[in-house]
MARROSE-218196 format. One line per field, with one value per residue (C-alpha): residue number from 1; residue in three letters; x, y, z. Coordinates in Angstrom, 3 decimals, padded with zeros to 6 digits, m for minus. Layout:
i NUM, ...
aa ALA, ...
x X, ...
y Y, ...
z Z, ...
//
This chain:
i 1, 2, 3, 4, 5, 6, 7, 8, 9, 10, 11, 12, 13, 14, 15, 16, 17, 18, 19, 20, 21, 22, 23, 24, 25, 26, 27, 28, 29, 30, 31, 32, 33, 34, 35, 36, 37, 38, 39, 40, 41, 42, 43, 44, 45, 46, 47, 48, 49, 50, 51, 52, 53, 54, 55, 56, 57, 58, 59, 60, 61, 62, 63, 64, 65, 66, 67, 68, 69, 70, 71, 72, 73, 74, 75, 76, 77, 78, 79, 80, 81, 82, 83, 84, 85, 86, 87, 88, 89, 90, 91, 92, 93, 94, 95, 96, 97, 98, 99, 100, 101, 102, 103, 104, 105, 106, 107, 108, 109, 110, 111, 112, 113, 114, 115, 116, 117, 118, 119, 120, 121, 122, 123, 124, 125, 126, 127, 128, 129, 130, 131, 132, 133, 134, 135, 136, 137, 138, 139, 140, 141, 142, 143, 144, 145, 146, 147, 148, 149, 150, 151, 152, 153, 154, 155, 156, 157, 158, 159, 160, 161, 162, 163, 164, 165, 166, 167, 168, 169, 170, 171, 172, 173, 174, 175, 176, 177, 178, 179, 180, 181, 182, 183, 184, 185, 186, 187, 188, 189, 190, 191, 192, 193, 194, 195, 196, 197, 198, 199, 200, 201, 202, 203, 204, 205, 206, 207, 208, 209, 210, 211, 212, 213, 214, 215, 216, 217, 218, 219, 220, 221, 222, 223, 224, 225, 226, 227, 228, 229, 230, 231, 232, 233, 234, 235, 236, 237, 238, 239, 240, 241, 242, 243, 244, 245, 246, 247, 248, 249, 250, 251, 252, 253, 254, 255, 256, 257, 258, 259, 260, 261, 262, 263, 264, 265, 266, 267, 268, 269, 270, 271, 272, 273, 274, 275, 276, 277, 278, 279, 280, 281, 282, 283, 284, 285, 286, 287, 288, 289, 290, 291, 292, 293, 294, 295, 296, 297, 298, 299, 300, 301, 302, 303, 304, 305, 306, 307, 308, 309, 310, 311, 312, 313, 314, 315, 316, 317, 318, 319, 320, 321, 322, 323, 324, 325, 326, 327, 328, 329, 330, 331, 332, 333, 334, 335, 336, 337, 338, 339, 340, 341, 342, 343, 344, 345, 346, 347, 348, 349, 350, 351, 352, 353, 354, 355, 356, 357, 358, 359, 360, 361, 362, 363, 364, 365, 366, 367, 368, 369, 370
aa MET, THR, ASN, VAL, LYS, VAL, THR, PRO, LEU, THR, ASP, LEU, HIS, ARG, ALA, SER, GLY, ALA, LYS, MET, VAL, GLU, PHE, ALA, GLY, TYR, LEU, MET, PRO, VAL, SER, TYR, GLY, SER, ILE, LEU, ALA, GLU, HIS, ARG, ALA, VAL, ARG, GLU, GLN, VAL, GLY, ILE, PHE, ASP, VAL, SER, HIS, MET, GLY, GLU, PHE, VAL, ILE, ARG, GLY, LYS, GLY, ALA, ARG, ARG, LEU, VAL, ASN, ASP, ILE, ILE, THR, ASN, ASP, CYS, SER, ARG, LEU, ALA, GLU, GLY, ALA, LEU, GLN, TYR, SER, VAL, MET, CYS, ARG, GLU, ASP, GLY, THR, VAL, VAL, ASP, ASP, LEU, LEU, VAL, TYR, VAL, VAL, ARG, ASP, ASP, GLN, VAL, LEU, LEU, VAL, VAL, ASN, ALA, SER, ASN, ILE, GLU, LYS, ASP, LEU, GLU, HIS, VAL, LEU, THR, PHE, ASP, ARG, ASN, GLY, ALA, ASP, VAL, GLU, ASN, VAL, SER, ASP, GLU, CYS, ALA, LEU, LEU, ALA, VAL, GLN, GLY, PRO, ARG, CYS, ARG, ASP, VAL, LEU, THR, SER, CYS, PRO, LEU, PHE, ASP, ASP, VAL, ARG, GLU, GLN, VAL, GLU, ARG, THR, ALA, TYR, TYR, HIS, GLY, PHE, SER, PHE, THR, HIS, GLY, GLY, SER, GLU, ILE, LEU, VAL, SER, ARG, THR, GLY, TYR, THR, GLY, GLU, LEU, GLY, PHE, GLU, ILE, LEU, VAL, PRO, SER, ASN, LEU, ALA, VAL, GLU, PHE, TRP, GLU, ALA, ILE, THR, GLN, ALA, GLY, ARG, ASP, TYR, GLY, LEU, VAL, PRO, VAL, GLY, LEU, GLY, ALA, ARG, ASP, THR, LEU, ARG, PHE, GLU, ALA, SER, PHE, CYS, LEU, PHE, GLY, HIS, GLU, LEU, ASN, ASP, ASP, THR, SER, PRO, LEU, GLU, VAL, GLY, LEU, GLY, TRP, VAL, VAL, LYS, LEU, ASN, LYS, GLU, ARG, PHE, ARG, GLY, ILE, GLU, THR, LEU, ARG, GLN, GLU, LYS, LYS, ASN, GLY, PRO, LYS, ARG, ALA, LEU, VAL, GLY, PHE, GLU, LEU, GLU, GLY, ARG, ASN, ILE, ALA, ARG, GLN, GLY, TYR, THR, VAL, LEU, LYS, ASP, GLY, VAL, GLU, ILE, GLY, LYS, VAL, THR, SER, GLY, ALA, PHE, SER, PRO, THR, MET, LYS, LYS, SER, LEU, CYS, MET, ALA, LEU, ILE, GLU, ARG, SER, ALA, LYS, GLY, THR, GLU, GLY, VAL, TYR, GLU, ILE, ALA, ILE, ARG, GLY, LYS, THR, ALA, THR, ALA, ARG, LEU, THR, PRO, LEU, PRO, PHE, TYR, ARG, SER, ARG, ALA, LYS
x 007.655, 004.228, 001.163, 003.153, 002.186, 004.673, 004.369, 005.009, 008.369, 009.755, 012.262, 013.597, 014.037, 015.969, 018.138, 018.927, 020.143, 017.216, 016.771, 013.325, 011.010, 007.434, 005.169, 001.362, 001.301, 003.620, 007.291, 008.616, 012.007, 012.955, 016.088, 018.458, 021.506, 021.477, 018.136, 019.790, 021.058, 017.623, 015.988, 018.381, 017.903, 014.165, 014.643, 017.309, 016.723, 014.272, 013.400, 011.097, 009.060, 007.133, 003.943, 001.975, 001.037, m001.558, m005.190, m007.435, m011.222, m013.049, m016.588, m018.518, m022.009, m024.406, m024.409, m020.637, m019.941, m022.938, m021.803, m018.268, m019.577, m021.583, m018.462, m015.949, m015.862, m014.678, m016.982, m016.306, m019.645, m018.133, m014.806, m014.147, m013.214, m009.513, m009.461, m008.421, m008.831, m007.548, m010.109, m010.892, m013.787, m015.217, m017.447, m020.562, m018.473, m016.224, m013.151, m011.137, m011.483, m008.745, m007.371, m007.471, m007.205, m010.295, m009.736, m012.700, m011.625, m014.990, m018.421, m019.380, m016.017, m014.221, m010.995, m010.273, m006.645, m006.435, m003.720, m002.335, m002.877, m006.547, m007.696, m009.985, m011.319, m011.938, m013.736, m015.988, m016.752, m017.517, m019.874, m022.044, m023.322, m026.343, m024.558, m027.108, m026.815, m023.012, m020.653, m017.665, m014.659, m011.452, m008.748, m005.775, m004.247, m004.591, m002.732, 000.743, 001.396, 004.650, 005.572, 008.104, 008.976, 011.385, 012.218, 013.301, 010.283, 008.734, 012.032, 012.130, 008.587, 008.777, 012.023, 010.469, 009.252, 006.164, 004.959, 005.748, 002.083, 001.228, 004.250, 002.134, m000.200, 002.736, 003.962, 000.665, m001.111, m001.839, m001.458, m004.177, m005.184, m004.546, m005.076, m005.217, m003.815, m003.790, m000.781, m000.808, m004.586, m004.845, m005.740, m002.894, m003.835, m001.412, m001.882, 000.202, 000.194, 002.633, 003.644, 007.019, 006.275, 007.970, 006.744, 005.663, 003.521, 001.881, 001.224, m001.323, m000.790, m002.037, 000.273, 001.501, 002.870, 004.655, 008.100, 007.934, 007.049, 009.606, 012.431, 011.485, 011.198, 014.439, 016.264, 014.892, 015.885, 019.573, 020.430, 018.552, 019.979, 016.959, 017.372, 015.014, 013.703, 012.409, 009.957, 012.608, 013.098, 009.409, 008.702, 011.349, 010.154, 006.499, 007.491, 009.356, 006.319, 004.191, 001.771, m000.372, 000.336, m002.317, m001.114, 000.772, m001.039, m004.248, m005.747, m009.057, m009.312, m008.543, m010.843, m009.755, m010.316, m007.748, m004.952, m005.508, m007.556, m010.557, m009.958, m011.096, m014.191, m017.064, m019.592, m021.977, m022.536, m025.928, m024.470, m021.516, m021.000, m019.975, m021.110, m023.210, m020.447, m017.886, m020.222, m020.462, m016.692, m016.113, m018.507, m016.892, m013.344, m011.380, m009.851, m006.478, m004.281, m001.456, 001.642, 005.283, 008.288, 011.990, 014.135, 017.411, 020.548, 020.226, 017.623, 015.106, 011.482, 009.794, 006.127, 004.524, 007.011, 005.366, 005.078, 005.303, 004.550, 005.917, 006.389, 002.776, 001.877, m000.106, 000.157, 002.152, 004.557, 003.059, 006.169, 009.728, 013.065, 016.214, 015.388, 017.962, 016.928, 016.724, 019.381, 017.140, 015.494, 011.752, 008.576, 004.827, 002.698, m000.970, m001.389, m004.169, m005.470, m005.612, m001.841, m001.000, 000.567, 000.465, 003.408, 005.462, 008.300, 007.712, 009.726, 009.774, 010.502, 013.215, 014.531, 014.187, 015.374, 013.731, 014.693, 013.561, 011.253, 010.124, 006.839, 007.450, 004.891, 003.711, 004.573, 008.267, 009.178, 007.654, 008.997, 009.704, 009.134, 006.218
y 007.410, 008.470, 009.187, 008.705, 010.968, 012.725, 013.858, 017.449, 016.227, 014.643, 017.439, 017.150, 013.403, 013.838, 016.529, 014.104, 011.502, 009.155, 006.216, 006.800, 004.047, 003.806, 002.410, 002.258, 004.892, 007.285, 008.134, 007.312, 007.027, 003.393, 004.401, 007.306, 005.072, 001.874, 000.203, m001.615, 001.645, 003.241, 000.204, 000.321, 004.064, 003.566, 000.667, 002.486, 006.225, 007.852, 008.180, 010.303, 008.879, 010.455, 008.395, 010.961, 008.298, 006.974, 007.836, 009.974, 010.206, 012.699, 011.765, 014.783, 015.403, 014.233, 010.690, 010.416, 007.982, 005.833, 005.589, 004.622, 002.015, 000.424, 000.315, m001.172, m004.461, m002.794, m000.647, 003.087, 003.981, 004.516, 006.036, 009.366, 012.385, 012.139, 008.335, 006.015, 002.360, m000.129, m001.961, m003.607, m003.264, m006.335, m007.533, m009.630, m012.792, m011.751, m010.981, m007.863, m004.729, m002.982, m002.401, 001.145, 003.549, 005.272, 008.622, 010.236, 013.861, 015.090, 013.521, 014.863, 014.265, 010.956, 010.463, 007.198, 006.494, 003.811, 002.136, 004.024, 001.163, 000.908, 004.548, 004.341, 000.892, 001.931, 005.138, 003.221, 000.753, 003.497, 005.255, 002.128, 002.639, 004.656, 007.785, 008.701, 012.382, 012.369, 013.721, 011.727, 013.617, 012.158, 014.572, 012.318, 014.783, 017.701, 016.120, 015.054, 012.458, 012.353, 009.572, 010.126, 006.738, 005.399, 005.603, 009.285, 010.516, 012.383, 014.182, 015.273, 016.621, 018.394, 020.031, 021.194, 024.829, 023.932, 021.867, 024.436, 024.986, 021.278, 019.831, 018.570, 016.812, 015.136, 013.929, 012.529, 011.293, 007.581, 004.906, 005.135, 008.598, 011.937, 015.667, 018.622, 022.134, 025.064, 026.239, 028.714, 028.820, 025.047, 022.168, 019.737, 016.228, 014.273, 010.666, 008.241, 005.576, 004.007, 000.995, 000.156, m001.519, 001.374, 004.399, 006.800, 009.655, 010.385, 013.971, 014.909, 018.351, 020.212, 019.633, 023.232, 022.813, 019.495, 020.934, 023.280, 020.426, 018.010, 020.524, 021.685, 018.134, 017.103, 020.084, 019.329, 015.688, 016.265, 016.005, 012.709, 010.830, 011.293, 010.058, 010.017, 006.521, 005.032, 002.323, m000.393, m000.072, 000.674, m002.800, m004.600, m002.768, m003.645, m007.225, m007.690, m006.320, m008.789, m006.154, m007.203, m005.570, m005.434, m007.391, m009.775, m011.014, m009.326, m009.364, m009.584, m013.324, m013.377, m012.923, m011.013, m014.117, m016.096, m013.611, m013.173, m009.985, m011.367, m008.711, m006.009, m007.962, m007.184, m009.894, m008.592, m005.395, m004.867, m004.834, m004.399, m005.775, m009.421, m009.932, m013.049, m014.733, m013.976, m015.180, m018.508, m018.613, m017.897, m020.711, m023.248, m021.968, m020.353, m022.795, m021.014, m019.430, m016.891, m018.258, m017.361, m019.486, m019.314, m020.784, m022.576, m020.629, m017.536, m018.888, m016.186, m017.127, m014.684, m014.036, m016.866, m019.563, m022.885, m024.164, m027.945, m030.283, m033.792, m033.043, m031.977, m028.383, m026.663, m022.971, m020.017, m017.482, m013.981, m012.034, m013.016, m011.389, m011.684, m009.791, m007.050, m006.926, m010.624, m011.770, m014.596, m015.549, m015.259, m015.419, m015.209, m017.706, m018.456, m022.202, m024.743, m024.317, m028.090, m028.266, m025.762, m027.052, m030.756, m033.138, m033.081, m031.381, m027.946, m026.826, m023.896, m024.534, m022.066, m022.077, m025.795, m026.771, m026.960, m025.283, m026.568, m024.154, m024.010, m022.493, m019.378, m017.110, m013.829, m011.037, m011.637, m008.383, m006.289, m002.911, m002.022, 001.669, 003.337
z m023.994, m025.260, m023.123, m019.948, m017.072, m014.837, m011.238, m010.098, m008.742, m011.913, m012.605, m009.054, m009.433, m012.659, m011.111, m008.294, m010.775, m010.293, m012.622, m014.135, m015.375, m016.592, m013.888, m013.983, m016.705, m014.840, m015.152, m011.694, m009.933, m009.361, m007.423, m006.834, m006.592, m004.553, m003.835, m000.929, 000.609, 000.249, 001.853, 004.813, 005.239, 005.768, 008.175, 010.206, 009.722, 007.313, 003.638, 001.505, m001.378, m004.231, m004.469, m006.439, m008.967, m006.513, m007.243, m005.050, m005.106, m002.891, m001.849, m000.592, 000.737, 003.386, 002.021, 001.598, 004.396, 003.518, m000.094, 000.896, 003.314, 000.500, m001.694, 000.758, 002.657, 005.865, 008.009, 008.126, 009.728, 013.178, 012.215, 013.891, 011.818, 011.024, 011.186, 008.384, 007.567, 005.032, 002.934, m000.362, m002.759, m004.431, m007.229, m006.658, m007.096, m004.196, m006.301, m005.524, m007.643, m005.655, m002.181, m000.871, 002.047, 003.400, 005.124, 006.910, 006.586, 007.856, 008.259, 004.841, 003.118, 002.642, 000.688, m001.105, m002.052, m004.749, m006.797, m009.777, m012.209, m011.235, m011.200, m014.214, m013.309, m009.696, m010.654, m013.037, m010.230, m007.697, m010.108, m010.422, m006.870, m005.760, m004.616, m001.914, m002.794, m002.529, m005.194, m006.435, m007.782, m009.168, m007.975, m008.818, m011.287, m008.866, m005.938, m004.964, m002.282, m000.301, 002.126, 004.920, 006.397, 008.978, 012.712, 012.457, 010.474, 013.410, 014.025, 010.398, 010.271, 013.625, 012.455, 009.188, 009.245, 007.204, 010.166, 012.889, 013.762, 013.914, 015.715, 018.597, 016.182, 014.453, 017.841, 019.092, 015.974, 016.336, 013.688, 011.024, 012.140, 010.534, 010.650, 008.301, 008.265, 005.900, 003.920, 001.065, 001.221, 000.630, 002.904, 003.589, 004.731, 006.900, 007.960, 010.003, 007.361, 004.930, 002.891, 004.400, 007.730, 009.558, 011.462, 008.761, 007.538, 004.191, 003.163, 000.502, m001.006, m004.083, m007.046, m007.033, m003.481, m004.074, m004.789, m001.790, 000.581, m000.890, m000.627, 002.873, 004.217, 002.506, 004.008, 007.485, 007.110, 006.450, 010.148, 010.420, 007.449, 005.194, 001.624, m001.369, m002.038, m005.270, m006.225, m006.004, m002.247, m001.762, m003.086, m001.015, 002.105, 001.566, 000.715, 004.003, 005.839, 003.805, 002.554, m000.391, m003.748, m006.436, m009.434, m007.143, m004.010, m005.131, m008.612, m010.401, m009.632, m005.903, m002.955, 000.171, 002.311, 000.307, 000.982, 004.714, 004.529, 006.367, 009.020, 006.566, 005.486, 007.843, 007.064, 009.738, 007.748, 006.168, 002.685, 000.368, m003.094, m002.872, 000.719, 000.078, m001.911, 000.785, 003.537, 001.736, 001.184, 004.871, 005.804, 003.491, 003.884, 001.037, m001.421, m001.412, 001.240, 001.154, 002.872, 003.365, 002.441, 003.203, 000.428, 000.778, m000.132, m002.276, m004.669, m005.595, m006.253, m008.632, m009.256, m011.176, m010.186, m009.355, m005.777, m005.388, m002.525, m002.828, m006.515, m007.147, m008.080, m005.332, m006.215, m007.501, m006.035, m005.806, m004.684, m003.867, m003.040, m000.989, 002.202, 002.877, 006.535, 007.385, 004.899, 003.694, 000.439, 001.043, m000.977, m000.603, m002.475, m003.025, m002.547, m002.123, 001.406, 001.913, 001.355, 004.081, 007.275, 006.454, 006.252, 003.087, 001.249, m000.291, m003.303, m005.703, m009.369, m010.444, m014.014, m014.576, m011.089, m007.702, m004.421, m001.053, 000.759, 004.382, 005.521, 007.606, 009.304, 007.793, 008.119, 007.580, 009.357, 012.142, 013.104, 016.710, 016.003, 017.751
//
C-alpha cells in the first residue's frame, strides 16, 4: 500500500493478530478475530477502539467560539467549558460538508473532531470563514484517539493507574461532557462520548502517549472482559444505534433535515452557512426522509439497494446488516417523504429479487446503560 497513513498503535494491532485494511487513507484494524464477538463484548462488557484516523482541528483565540458557531448548524454559544455537542456543517445550498463533534475545552479553545475521509475538505471549508481573530490548526497527525465503550467502561478507567487522579471525574462526568488532565507534561482530553450506542468514553492523547494509554487501559480491563475492537464491529454497533455515517446516511448531496438531524440545526441562530436554504426546506418539508426497515428472513439490504413501494422505486438503502443484538435483518434507507407511513407494500430489491420490508422506528437499539 502506497501513501497510506498509520496510527501510533499500528504495531500493537499487528502484534495482536488484527486483520488490517485501508480505510479513509489509513491502515486500520477491521477485526482482531470475530466481529460478532467484538460486537457482543461492547454490548455486554467493554471494548477498546483505535480511532486515531479521525481528524482534529483546534480553534484558539478570543474569537474561537464565534468562529465555530458560524461554521456549525448547532449553537455552541452557551456551552459551558468542558461541554460537547454533535453538529454538522453545511454549504449555502444546505447540503452537508461533514458531521462532527464540537468540544469547548475552554472559552478560547474549541476542538472539532471530523471524519477521517473529510479532513482536507473540512479544513478547506473552515478556512473560508472570517476567523474573527481566531487561529485554526489541524492537529490530526499529532493526536491519537482511543474509545473505551461498553457497560463496564467506567470500571476499566477507574481501575487504570493513569486515571488515579481523575477517578471522581470519570464517575460523575455526564453524557456529552468532558474534562482534561495532565500526564507526561501533556494535556489529555476525556469525553463521555462514543459511536456505539453504549456508555463510553473517548480519550484524546498526543501520539507519543498512545501506546502507553492503550496498554494501561488494556491491562486494567482484563478483569472486566475488555477486548480490542476493530472497524467491523464499530460499524455494526453504530448501525444498531442508527447513527449516521458520512458516505452512507450523509453525503455531499443530503441535507441534515432529510436524515432526521433537525435537532442539530438551530434555525433561530443569527447565521450559519446554508441557514436560509434550510429555513425554506423546513417550511416546505424535506423531500426525503431517513427510515428504518426490518426485512423478512435473513435477507441483507446493502447500501445502494433500491427501495420499492407497490413496485415503484421510492429510494435507496443507506446502510444494512443483520443485527447481532436483535437477531433481525435491518436497514436504513433514504426514501421519498411522501411515501413514508402510507398504505402499501414496501420491498427491497436484492440481487434480482425482492424482499418484503416493514417500517420500523429508529433507532433500532437503545442502551440501558447510564
